[in-house]
C-alpha positions in Angstrom: -19.9 13.5 7.3 -17.1 14.9 9.4 -15.5 16.2 6.2 -18.4 18.6 5.3 -17.2 21.8 3.7 -20.5 23.5 3.2 -24.2 23.0 3.3 -24.3 20.8 0.2 -20.7 19.8 -0.4 -18.9 16.6 0.7 -15.2 16.0 0.4 -14.2 13.3 -2.0 -10.7 11.8 -1.6 -9.0 10.3 -4.7 -6.6 8.2 -2.7 -6.5 6.5 0.7 -3.4 8.5 1.5 -5.3 11.8 1.1 -8.1 10.5 3.3 -5.6 9.4 6.0 -4.1 12.9 6.1 -7.4 14.3 7.2 -8.7 11.3 9.1 -5.6 9.6 10.6 -7.7 7.5 13.0 -9.8 5.9 10.3 -8.9 2.8 8.2 -9.3 1.8 4.6 -12.7 0.3 5.1 -14.0 3.6 6.5 -12.5 5.4 3.5 -14.3 3.1 1.1 -17.6 3.6 3.0 -17.1 7.4 2.9 -16.4 7.3 -0.8 -19.5 5.1 -1.5 -21.7 7.4 0.4 -20.3 10.6 -1.2 -20.7 9.1 -4.7 -24.3 8.0 -3.9 -25.2 11.5 -2.6 -23.6 13.1 -5.6 -25.4 11.0 -8.2 -28.8 11.6 -6.4 -28.1 15.3 -6.7 -28.0 15.8 -2.9 -24.4 16.8 -2.6 -21.6 18.3 -4.6 -18.1 16.9 -4.4 -15.0 18.9 -3.6 
């Protein structure tokens, strides 16, 4: 959740390269986990993606 933009918005990265620019210390597994959580929250109506 380090990428939070607002109270109900989570950042979604289309590519691993975009994710690495913002999170250089994290690896591809953490990117996939972030994307999975962001997608789940979006589909449950708990977050908006940006």
